[in-house]
Backbone as CSV, one residue per row, in Angstrom:
resi,resn,N_x,N_y,N_z,CA_x,CA_y,CA_z,C_x,C_y,C_z
1,UNK,0.842,-1.138,0.080,0.040,-0.039,0.031,0.945,1.230,0.030
2,UNK,0.635,2.172,-0.900,1.421,3.411,-0.952,0.664,4.560,-0.139
3,UNK,1.458,5.177,0.627,0.947,6.325,1.445,1.557,7.642,0.879
4,UNK,0.792,8.558,0.474,1.283,9.834,-0.169,1.084,10.840,0.965
5,UNK,2.138,11.762,1.017,2.105,12.797,1.998,2.492,14.107,1.277
6,UNK,2.035,15.184,1.881,2.337,16.585,1.453,2.620,17.503,2.609
7,UNK,3.756,18.263,2.489,4.138,19.091,3.572,4.216,20.503,3.096
8,UNK,3.825,21.453,3.938,3.971,22.861,3.697,4.524,23.610,4.905
9,UNK,5.696,24.259,4.758,6.237,24.878,5.958,7.737,25.181,5.611
10,UNK,8.441,25.435,6.608,9.845,25.866,6.514,10.671,24.684,6.007
11,UNK,11.634,24.937,5.041,12.374,23.827,4.480,13.291,23.185,5.619
12,UNK,13.758,22.029,5.270,14.622,21.392,6.270,14.909,19.809,5.872
13,UNK,15.009,19.018,6.792,15.280,17.571,6.584,14.135,16.665,7.020
14,UNK,13.918,15.588,6.240,12.855,14.755,6.568,13.268,13.309,6.625
15,UNK,12.735,12.603,7.642,12.906,11.134,7.730,11.597,10.561,8.201
16,UNK,11.225,9.334,7.664,10.007,8.745,7.900,10.195,7.318,8.414
17,UNK,9.537,6.958,9.515,9.614,5.643,10.042,8.211,5.094,10.243
18,UNK,8.033,3.813,10.459,6.805,3.058,10.849,7.058,2.497,12.296
19,UNK,6.348,2.955,13.207,6.375,2.407,14.575,5.304,1.286,14.829
20,UNK,5.753,0.094,14.984,4.841,-1.041,15.171,4.581,-1.258,16.618
21,UNK,3.329,-1.754,16.958,3.124,-2.135,18.341,1.849,-2.974,18.413
22,UNK,1.810,-3.942,19.450,0.605,-4.688,19.670,0.129,-4.452,21.115
23,UNK,-1.018,-5.000,21.434,-1.712,-4.677,22.613,-0.872,-5.320,23.780
24,UNK,-0.106,-6.364,23.515,0.665,-6.993,24.617,1.841,-6.186,24.958
25,UNK,2.240,-5.164,24.292,3.374,-4.244,24.665,4.569,-4.374,23.902
26,UNK,4.532,-5.227,22.716,5.626,-5.274,21.798,5.802,-4.107,20.949
27,UNK,6.948,-3.580,20.709,7.159,-2.409,19.902,8.364,-2.675,18.872
28,UNK,8.334,-2.090,17.809,9.484,-2.141,16.833,9.369,-0.934,15.919
29,UNK,10.475,-0.554,15.430,10.541,0.622,14.464,11.188,0.299,13.162
30,UNK,10.514,0.670,12.038,10.932,0.315,10.707,11.137,1.564,9.849
31,UNK,12.239,1.715,9.300,12.593,2.972,8.488,11.867,2.720,7.068
32,UNK,11.074,3.731,6.719,10.237,3.603,5.474,10.935,4.281,4.315
33,UNK,11.801,5.258,4.588,12.498,6.043,3.505,13.824,6.530,4.061
34,UNK,14.746,6.735,3.022,16.058,7.366,3.392,15.855,8.793,3.808
35,UNK,16.653,9.193,4.823,16.442,10.767,5.163,16.646,11.609,3.824
36,UNK,15.978,12.604,3.797,16.071,13.524,2.655,16.015,14.966,3.025
37,UNK,16.610,15.840,2.279,16.534,17.298,2.533,15.711,17.971,1.349
38,UNK,15.063,19.086,1.698,14.329,19.891,0.771,14.449,21.345,1.003
39,UNK,14.433,22.032,-0.088,14.780,23.521,0.107,13.541,24.411,-0.232
40,UNK,12.428,23.834,-0.643,11.098,24.578,-0.926,10.238,24.544,0.278
41,UNK,9.250,25.389,0.362,8.307,25.429,1.406,7.236,24.317,1.275
42,UNK,7.102,23.730,-0.011,6.249,22.675,-0.317,7.058,21.403,-0.634
43,UNK,6.675,20.327,-0.144,7.395,19.083,-0.371,6.328,17.845,-0.285
44,UNK,6.433,17.086,-1.299,5.658,15.936,-1.360,6.398,14.611,-1.628
45,UNK,5.829,13.449,-1.178,6.432,12.227,-1.420,5.542,11.060,-1.157
46,UNK,6.026,9.791,-1.332,5.241,8.659,-1.159,6.150,7.543,-0.499
47,UNK,5.585,6.903,0.473,6.218,5.641,0.988,5.368,4.500,0.877
48,UNK,6.003,3.372,0.777,5.300,2.191,0.594,5.199,1.257,1.838
49,UNK,4.017,0.777,2.186,3.904,-0.147,3.412,3.657,-1.501,2.854
50,UNK,4.570,-2.461,3.125,4.388,-3.788,2.844,3.655,-4.446,4.092
51,UNK,2.321,-4.569,3.997,1.604,-4.979,5.139,1.887,-6.437,5.534
52,UNK,2.113,-7.305,4.541,2.383,-8.697,4.783,3.781,-8.766,5.557
53,UNK,4.797,-7.990,5.106,6.086,-7.999,5.838,6.002,-7.465,7.294
54,UNK,5.255,-6.341,7.506,5.006,-5.912,8.787,4.319,-6.813,9.640
55,UNK,3.269,-7.525,9.204,2.543,-8.501,10.010,3.436,-9.705,10.257
56,UNK,4.280,-10.096,9.353,5.318,-11.167,9.579,6.252,-10.868,10.717
57,UNK,6.684,-9.622,10.763,7.560,-9.214,11.846,6.842,-9.246,13.277
58,UNK,5.521,-8.939,13.310,4.810,-9.038,14.555,4.592,-10.494,14.849
59,UNK,4.389,-11.338,13.817,4.097,-12.832,14.108,5.375,-13.387,14.623
60,UNK,6.589,-13.046,14.095,7.788,-13.590,14.602,8.060,-13.214,16.035
61,UNK,7.760,-11.936,16.350,7.932,-11.498,17.837,6.960,-12.273,18.681
62,UNK,5.721,-12.586,18.253,4.667,-13.164,19.004,5.100,-14.654,19.270
63,UNK,5.808,-15.303,18.319,6.221,-16.688,18.446,7.286,-16.764,19.534
64,UNK,8.030,-15.677,19.842,9.025,-15.672,20.805,8.532,-15.254,22.136
65,UNK,7.690,-14.221,22.167,7.222,-13.629,23.429,5.942,-14.315,23.923
66,UNK,5.157,-14.993,23.008,3.903,-15.509,23.440,2.793,-14.506,23.450
67,UNK,3.090,-13.227,23.032,1.988,-12.229,23.030,1.284,-12.260,21.701
68,UNK,0.093,-11.777,21.792,-0.843,-11.729,20.546,-0.259,-10.839,19.555
69,UNK,-0.296,-11.248,18.226,0.317,-10.504,17.187,-0.720,-9.598,16.532
70,UNK,-1.981,-9.652,16.778,-2.996,-8.883,16.248,-3.923,-8.288,17.497
71,UNK,-4.509,-7.156,17.281,-4.271,-6.278,16.057,-2.949,-5.561,16.110
72,UNK,-2.490,-5.256,14.902,-1.105,-4.533,14.864,-1.326,-3.115,14.604
73,UNK,-0.793,-2.288,15.351,-0.807,-0.754,15.182,0.308,-0.343,14.460
74,UNK,0.105,0.377,13.394,1.218,0.926,12.532,1.133,2.386,12.586
75,UNK,2.014,3.066,13.150,2.060,4.628,13.157,3.055,5.076,12.204
76,UNK,2.655,5.699,11.117,3.572,6.328,10.165,3.991,7.631,10.815
77,UNK,5.387,7.755,11.034,5.875,8.929,11.758,6.890,9.680,11.040
78,UNK,6.439,10.761,10.336,7.385,11.671,9.661,8.082,12.536,10.744
79,UNK,9.284,12.999,10.508,10.001,13.813,11.377,10.729,14.913,10.607
80,UNK,10.253,16.106,10.683,10.804,17.165,9.941,11.712,18.077,10.875
81,UNK,12.932,18.319,10.509,13.711,19.259,11.340,14.102,20.373,10.416
82,UNK,13.620,21.628,10.770,13.718,22.827,9.820,15.144,23.422,10.008
83,UNK,15.522,24.253,9.027,16.781,24.795,9.076,17.042,25.704,10.337
84,UNK,15.932,26.228,10.926,16.065,27.066,12.107,16.125,26.154,13.377
85,UNK,15.999,24.832,13.209,16.116,23.914,14.369,14.743,23.456,14.936
86,UNK,13.623,24.013,14.415,12.283,23.630,14.912,12.066,22.230,14.457
87,UNK,11.161,21.449,15.119,10.860,20.092,14.817,9.368,19.950,14.577
88,UNK,8.919,19.116,13.633,7.538,18.822,13.395,7.375,17.402,13.198
89,UNK,6.548,16.740,14.187,6.401,15.304,14.231,4.857,14.916,14.095
90,UNK,4.363,15.065,12.948,2.934,14.532,12.864,3.017,13.043,12.758
91,UNK,1.769,12.478,12.896,1.749,10.955,12.902,0.379,10.544,12.287
92,UNK,0.381,9.336,11.586,-0.781,8.746,11.108,-0.781,7.298,11.635
93,UNK,-1.827,6.953,12.454,-1.949,5.662,13.041,-2.998,4.749,12.394
94,UNK,-2.508,3.542,11.933,-3.321,2.613,11.211,-3.515,1.358,12.158
95,UNK,-4.602,0.633,12.059,-4.810,-0.598,12.723,-5.003,-1.678,11.730
96,UNK,-4.112,-2.778,11.825,-4.119,-3.870,10.889,-4.707,-5.030,11.588
97,UNK,-5.614,-5.761,11.086,-6.182,-7.041,11.490,-6.207,-7.950,10.369
98,UNK,-6.337,-9.296,10.490,-6.391,-10.205,9.426,-7.488,-9.858,8.344
99,UNK,-8.445,-9.031,8.724,-9.574,-8.808,7.741,-9.446,-7.337,7.116
100,UNK,-8.853,-6.391,7.897,-8.865,-5.045,7.343,-7.740,-4.176,7.898
101,UNK,-7.621,-3.069,7.207,-6.682,-1.919,7.640,-7.536,-0.775,7.683
102,UNK,-7.461,-0.091,8.943,-8.371,1.064,9.125,-7.517,2.228,9.861
103,UNK,-8.122,3.430,9.716,-7.521,4.512,10.456,-7.993,4.614,11.852
104,UNK,-7.022,4.623,12.737,-7.246,4.531,14.222,-8.047,5.733,14.732
105,UNK,-7.699,6.894,14.144,-8.310,8.191,14.597,-9.291,8.754,13.592
106,UNK,-9.660,8.036,12.616,-10.584,8.564,11.640,-10.017,9.584,10.627
107,UNK,-10.848,10.151,9.843,-10.357,11.024,8.713,-9.629,12.304,9.254
108,UNK,-9.992,12.629,10.502,-9.352,13.931,11.017,-7.842,13.833,11.241
109,UNK,-7.301,12.638,11.314,-5.907,12.347,11.461,-5.149,12.614,10.191
110,UNK,-5.871,12.699,9.034,-5.109,12.787,7.737,-4.443,14.217,7.578
111,UNK,-4.814,15.202,8.264,-4.226,16.557,8.226,-3.822,16.980,9.621
112,UNK,-2.496,17.373,9.650,-2.007,17.829,10.924,-1.279,19.160,10.721
113,UNK,-1.674,20.130,11.594,-1.090,21.518,11.441,-0.432,21.752,12.951
114,UNK,0.654,22.547,12.791,1.389,22.786,14.024,2.149,24.069,13.755
115,UNK,2.502,24.763,14.848,3.357,25.857,14.841,4.480,25.689,15.819
116,UNK,5.633,26.171,15.555,6.848,25.975,16.399,7.597,27.260,16.499
117,UNK,8.197,27.496,17.588,9.058,28.663,17.795,10.522,28.158,17.802
118,UNK,11.347,28.783,17.042,12.720,28.417,16.880,13.562,29.403,17.672
119,UNK,14.626,28.945,18.337,15.471,29.792,19.111,16.749,30.105,18.278
120,UNK,17.075,31.459,18.328,18.211,31.818,17.501,19.200,32.411,18.547
121,UNK,20.442,32.159,18.185,21.484,32.650,19.096,21.910,34.083,18.600
122,UNK,22.087,34.946,19.521,22.616,36.373,19.273,23.759,36.630,20.124
123,UNK,24.631,37.590,19.645,25.888,37.902,20.421,25.581,39.192,21.240
124,UNK,25.837,39.111,22.536,25.580,40.246,23.350,26.930,40.532,24.178
125,UNK,27.158,41.631,24.659,28.403,41.925,25.450,28.385,41.013,26.642
126,UNK,29.539,40.532,26.983,29.690,39.623,28.039,30.095,40.417,29.348
127,UNK,29.078,40.831,30.068,29.182,41.573,31.287,28.273,40.907,32.314
128,UNK,28.750,41.240,33.599,27.854,40.928,34.738,27.591,42.146,35.566
129,UNK,26.408,42.240,36.115,26.005,43.399,36.749,25.083,43.147,37.908
130,UNK,25.180,43.963,38.964,24.354,43.818,40.095,24.318,45.142,40.942
131,UNK,23.046,45.766,41.032,22.901,46.965,41.752,23.669,48.136,41.030
132,UNK,23.685,48.097,39.730,24.352,49.173,39.027,25.867,49.040,38.854
133,UNK,26.404,47.881,39.338,27.840,47.532,39.288,28.104,46.558,38.243
134,UNK,28.891,46.850,37.239,29.165,45.864,36.150,30.623,45.470,36.100
135,UNK,30.824,44.276,35.717,32.282,43.744,35.589,32.289,43.010,34.196
136,UNK,33.394,42.933,33.628,33.558,42.110,32.434,33.459,40.605,32.730
137,UNK,33.249,39.773,31.772,33.209,38.365,31.825,34.585,37.874,32.269
138,UNK,35.700,38.496,31.663,37.028,37.992,32.001,37.379,38.166,33.432
139,UNK,36.971,39.376,33.973,37.160,39.651,35.468,36.361,38.661,36.308
140,UNK,35.137,38.390,35.804,34.314,37.473,36.605,34.872,36.073,36.616
141,UNK,35.488,35.666,35.504,36.161,34.356,35.489,37.313,34.249,36.433
142,UNK,38.084,35.362,36.539,39.194,35.331,37.425,38.702,35.340,38.879
143,UNK,37.717,36.057,39.173,37.145,36.045,40.576,36.519,34.641,40.897
144,UNK,35.830,34.138,39.889,35.296,32.763,40.175,36.349,31.697,40.346
145,UNK,37.285,31.817,39.599,38.554,30.853,39.722,39.141,30.920,41.067
146,UNK,39.364,32.125,41.557,39.996,32.391,42.869,39.027,31.771,43.992
147,UNK,37.783,32.032,43.899,36.831,31.550,44.828,36.787,30.054,44.745
148,UNK,36.827,29.399,43.641,36.832,27.953,43.540,38.040,27.370,44.133
149,UNK,39.183,27.883,43.822,40.429,27.385,44.402,40.446,27.560,45.958
150,UNK,39.916,28.649,46.456,39.838,28.923,47.836,39.012,27.781,48.474
151,UNK,37.756,27.565,47.869,36.836,26.541,48.467,37.494,25.152,48.364
152,UNK,38.185,24.761,47.248,38.838,23.494,47.280,39.910,23.322,48.262
153,UNK,40.639,24.485,48.567,41.724,24.394,49.597,41.074,24.098,50.955
154,UNK,40.011,24.881,51.241,39.295,24.752,52.530,38.765,23.177,52.592
155,UNK,38.209,22.735,51.481,37.674,21.392,51.604,38.692,20.408,51.742
156,UNK,39.976,20.562,51.180,41.036,19.696,51.350,41.529,19.742,52.757
157,UNK,41.619,20.913,53.405,42.065,21.034,54.731,41.011,20.250,55.629
158,UNK,39.833,20.478,55.470,38.711,19.816,56.198,38.893,18.293,56.152
159,UNK,39.079,17.809,54.806,39.260,16.419,54.571,40.415,15.773,55.323
160,UNK,41.614,16.555,55.240,42.800,16.008,55.821,42.572,15.940,57.388
161,UNK,41.905,17.032,57.922,41.617,17.035,59.320,40.683,15.895,59.800
162,UNK,39.616,15.660,58.968,38.715,14.661,59.232,39.377,13.326,59.157
163,UNK,40.237,12.990,58.172,40.868,11.720,58.169,41.786,11.491,59.297
164,UNK,42.525,12.587,59.738,43.396,12.443,60.815,42.754,12.286,62.156
165,UNK,41.411,12.571,62.279,40.729,12.351,63.498,39.679,11.355,63.472
166,UNK,39.715,10.531,62.388,38.697,9.493,62.237,39.263,8.217,61.888
167,UNK,39.961,7.490,62.817,40.668,6.286,62.496,39.664,5.212,62.036
168,UNK,38.345,5.264,62.581,37.294,4.276,62.122,37.135,4.373,60.674
169,UNK,37.125,5.679,60.125,36.941,5.730,58.676,38.118,5.110,57.902
170,UNK,39.329,5.103,58.475,40.449,4.575,57.772,40.327,3.053,57.774
171,UNK,39.878,2.575,58.926,39.781,1.095,59.060,38.639,0.572,58.080
172,UNK,37.527,1.435,57.980,36.480,0.976,57.083,36.969,0.930,55.649
173,UNK,37.791,1.989,55.241,38.292,2.074,54.001,39.243,0.920,53.709
174,UNK,39.997,0.510,54.718,40.925,-0.767,54.632,40.067,-1.971,54.314
175,UNK,38.992,-2.135,55.145,38.171,-3.311,54.963,37.526,-3.407,53.645
176,UNK,37.172,-2.247,53.039,36.554,-2.297,51.732,37.557,-2.557,50.653
177,UNK,38.705,-1.945,50.701,39.683,-2.003,49.510,40.475,-3.403,49.670
178,UNK,40.754,-3.834,50.911,41.587,-5.089,51.054,40.769,-6.300,51.532
179,UNK,39.508,-6.363,51.237,38.620,-7.412,51.805,39.160,-8.798,51.484
180,UNK,39.709,-8.948,50.291,40.165,-10.271,49.894,41.385,-10.827,50.809
181,UNK,42.157,-9.835,51.435,43.270,-10.198,52.237,42.998,-10.399,53.701
182,UNK,41.755,-9.874,54.115,41.514,-9.891,55.520,40.802,-11.093,56.010
183,UNK,41.245,-11.511,57.265,40.429,-12.566,58.023,40.171,-11.993,59.377
184,UNK,38.906,-11.930,59.715,38.560,-11.425,61.048,38.703,-12.491,62.106
185,UNK,39.448,-12.261,63.267,39.572,-13.329,64.224,39.381,-12.587,65.653
186,UNK,39.293,-13.485,66.655,39.220,-12.903,68.008,40.649,-12.364,68.415
187,UNK,40.666,-11.371,69.306,41.962,-10.793,69.801,42.892,-11.981,70.216
188,UNK,44.197,-11.973,69.751,44.973,-13.101,70.114,46.391,-12.597,70.370
189,UNK,47.027,-13.179,71.381,48.403,-12.736,71.798,49.419,-13.345,70.865
190,UNK,50.587,-12.692,70.894,51.678,-13.171,70.098,52.534,-14.251,70.902
191,UNK,52.952,-15.318,70.426,53.798,-16.251,71.144,55.037,-15.574,71.737
192,UNK,55.402,-16.045,72.974,56.550,-15.449,73.552,57.805,-15.622,72.683
193,UNK,58.662,-14.506,72.711,59.820,-14.524,72.026,59.692,-14.228,70.497
194,UNK,58.433,-13.829,70.022,58.348,-13.440,68.623,58.401,-11.899,68.552
195,UNK,59.285,-11.297,67.843,59.349,-9.794,67.725,58.128,-9.272,67.018
196,UNK,57.644,-8.005,67.393,56.526,-7.407,66.792,57.034,-6.111,66.207
197,UNK,56.712,-5.916,64.937,57.158,-4.638,64.201,55.897,-3.903,63.818
198,UNK,55.779,-2.708,64.256,54.607,-1.784,63.946,55.008,-1.042,62.698
199,UNK,54.184,-1.188,61.594,54.403,-0.442,60.313,53.569,0.789,60.441
200,UNK,53.973,1.788,59.568,53.291,3.114,59.648,52.197,3.249,58.667
201,UNK,51.959,2.321,57.715,50.884,2.383,56.841,50.331,1.008,56.493
202,UNK,49.036,0.801,56.254,48.545,-0.475,55.976,49.078,-1.038,54.659
203,UNK,49.311,-0.145,53.696,49.811,-0.569,52.418,51.065,-1.435,52.583
204,UNK,51.902,-1.013,53.489,53.069,-1.802,53.813,52.714,-3.250,54.277
205,UNK,51.723,-3.297,55.174,51.322,-4.620,55.660,50.744,-5.454,54.516
206,UNK,49.918,-4.834,53.554,49.439,-5.532,52.538,50.527,-6.077,51.599
207,UNK,51.559,-5.277,51.395,52.582,-5.729,50.470,53.319,-6.984,51.103
208,UNK,53.493,-6.965,52.471,54.073,-8.068,53.174,53.284,-9.261,53.030
209,UNK,51.932,-9.119,53.202,51.051,-10.300,53.060,51.176,-10.803,51.702
210,UNK,51.145,-10.052,50.628,51.106,-10.549,49.323,52.498,-11.082,48.942
211,UNK,53.535,-10.570,49.490,54.884,-11.081,49.170,55.076,-12.496,49.794
212,UNK,54.590,-12.755,50.991,54.778,-14.043,51.588,53.624,-14.960,51.471
213,UNK,52.647,-14.511,50.615,51.466,-15.300,50.458,50.580,-15.583,51.739
214,UNK,50.488,-14.533,52.579,49.852,-14.681,53.873,48.460,-13.871,53.942
215,UNK,47.674,-14.068,54.881,46.472,-13.329,55.042,46.700,-12.288,56.217
216,UNK,45.953,-11.253,56.206,46.046,-10.183,57.277,44.947,-10.591,58.307
217,UNK,45.414,-10.835,59.572,44.461,-11.122,60.698,43.971,-9.849,61.145
218,UNK,42.684,-9.720,61.512,42.167,-8.458,61.839,41.100,-8.630,63.078
219,UNK,41.137,-7.765,64.154,40.221,-7.709,65.104,40.118,-6.343,65.776
220,UNK,39.045,-6.117,66.552,38.703,-4.913,67.154,38.509,-5.138,68.672
221,UNK,39.210,-4.288,69.485,39.040,-4.383,70.885,39.093,-2.973,71.566
222,UNK,38.070,-2.555,72.301,38.004,-1.292,72.943,38.093,-0.139,71.930
223,UNK,37.453,-0.350,70.771,37.449,0.684,69.680,38.777,0.860,68.872
224,UNK,39.720,-0.121,69.171,41.065,-0.083,68.457,41.046,-1.115,67.450
225,UNK,41.247,-0.816,66.221,41.455,-1.803,65.072,42.845,-2.237,65.027
226,UNK,43.055,-3.590,64.941,44.333,-4.186,64.802,44.437,-5.043,63.552
227,UNK,45.547,-4.856,62.799,45.762,-5.713,61.620,47.181,-6.271,61.812
228,UNK,47.193,-7.594,61.585,48.537,-8.312,61.866,48.826,-9.232,60.684
229,UNK,50.049,-9.414,60.324,50.639,-10.405,59.487,51.652,-11.177,60.257
230,UNK,51.614,-12.482,60.197,52.534,-13.301,60.926,53.363,-14.161,59.933
231,UNK,54.625,-14.050,59.986,55.297,-14.990,59.190,55.877,-16.108,60.208
232,UNK,56.841,-16.806,59.866,57.351,-17.845,60.757,57.979,-17.249,61.986
233,UNK,58.578,-16.141,61.932,59.337,-15.599,63.061,58.966,-14.235,63.570
234,UNK,58.291,-13.415,62.759,57.975,-12.010,63.052,56.575,-11.742,62.935
235,UNK,55.977,-10.822,63.753,54.641,-10.385,63.653,54.671,-8.869,63.226
236,UNK,54.121,-8.593,62.091,53.923,-7.215,61.612,52.531,-6.726,61.940
237,UNK,52.429,-5.446,62.552,51.225,-4.983,62.976,50.920,-3.596,62.614
238,UNK,49.640,-3.206,62.322,49.218,-1.850,62.027,47.918,-1.495,62.721
239,UNK,47.850,-0.373,63.413,46.680,0.088,64.059,46.348,1.437,63.621
240,UNK,45.208,1.630,62.957,44.851,2.940,62.427,44.671,3.911,63.550
241,UNK,45.130,5.228,63.392,44.803,6.313,64.235,45.614,6.338,65.515
242,UNK,46.591,5.402,65.650,47.388,5.431,66.887,48.782,5.822,66.561
243,UNK,49.365,6.495,67.507,50.797,6.894,67.295,51.669,5.788,67.691
244,UNK,51.972,4.841,66.953,52.779,3.675,67.391,54.277,3.993,67.384
245,UNK,55.039,3.347,68.204,56.470,3.484,68.086,56.840,2.685,66.860
246,UNK,58.165,2.815,66.482,58.482,2.058,65.274,58.393,0.546,65.398
247,UNK,58.619,0.090,66.669,58.502,-1.328,66.993,58.197,-1.537,68.401
248,UNK,57.670,-2.721,68.829,57.360,-3.055,70.165,57.707,-4.563,70.303
249,UNK,57.590,-4.932,71.642,57.991,-6.318,71.895,56.785,-7.203,71.996
250,UNK,56.959,-8.419,71.961,55.863,-9.412,71.958,55.158,-9.248,73.289
251,UNK,55.872,-8.878,74.435,55.164,-8.734,75.682,54.133,-7.627,75.691
252,UNK,54.484,-6.566,74.971,53.618,-5.384,74.848,52.390,-5.733,74.053
253,UNK,52.437,-6.543,72.972,51.349,-6.972,72.323,50.465,-7.822,73.153
254,UNK,51.087,-8.747,73.925,50.255,-9.695,74.766,49.464,-8.923,75.794
255,UNK,50.180,-7.803,76.448,49.495,-7.052,77.391,48.298,-6.335,76.874
256,UNK,48.243,-5.979,75.584,47.237,-5.269,75.039,45.971,-6.042,74.769
257,UNK,46.092,-7.361,74.893,44.975,-8.253,74.535,44.084,-8.492,75.767
258,UNK,42.927,-8.953,75.599,42.033,-9.318,76.744,42.615,-10.517,77.378
259,UNK,42.714,-10.500,78.752,43.245,-11.629,79.469,42.552,-12.929,79.286
260,UNK,41.186,-12.818,78.949,40.483,-14.025,78.745,41.012,-14.773,77.377
261,UNK,41.669,-14.029,76.531,42.041,-14.739,75.328,43.490,-15.348,75.466
262,UNK,44.135,-15.103,76.490,45.537,-15.472,76.649,45.552,-17.096,76.886
263,UNK,46.433,-17.680,76.095,46.544,-19.126,76.125,47.642,-19.562,76.979
264,UNK,47.442,-20.562,77.799,48.420,-21.107,78.776,48.721,-22.531,78.413
265,UNK,50.001,-22.840,78.105,50.390,-24.265,77.736,50.925,-24.907,78.922
266,UNK,50.400,-26.073,79.273,50.889,-26.867,80.410,51.645,-28.156,79.912
267,UNK,52.705,-28.396,80.543,53.401,-29.543,80.101,53.396,-30.592,81.293
268,UNK,52.916,-31.797,80.894,52.725,-32.775,81.911,53.879,-33.711,81.730
């Protein structure tokens, strides 16, 4: 079936599609003609609808989705974009059943009129003013840059201060980033005679664990987070938010634990 159309209005570009749909919610779009440009205020053309092909597309979708393929709604959708940027999108809706093809909205849908307002860019002096005081755009950019840099500096200072006073936030960040390396355990003492080395950053502890193929043991006691890596002879430890000495002894680590967790070996 051939569908003839006539357009009167501002010249521009035209593309025409057919939007298919069924009552079950299936939708598809088919291009009916190649996009075209026209330079006159009057433009006419014809597009062809292959009803059998369109119904076959709906039947194929119905075979997959299980939705009814009829009635099939066919909306012929021209899209005109004028040289000034205005858009005109009239539409003609048809209903296709095995017995007939009909106009969904009656004869009144055969003619569509519309008006559109296009926006045009104009050049104006770049100034800013308030209460009778005007400054140039260049000056305003400099002022805004200074204000932004000042705000960023203040935000950075606040962030550094917050990080320095929130060890819990650091511990939470460690748990998120290094979850694959961490094993949560109950507070545990270090065997007698094993040296304990406090590292100044968790990244160092993570590197040690990866280097020796070990896991990072982790526990919390009295609000203090402890992360430990134990190799055969040495215990490496990190506690966020604490001013640790460069190293401590095994006895100091044992004293920091809950006495209920201390293990006593008896020899019979």
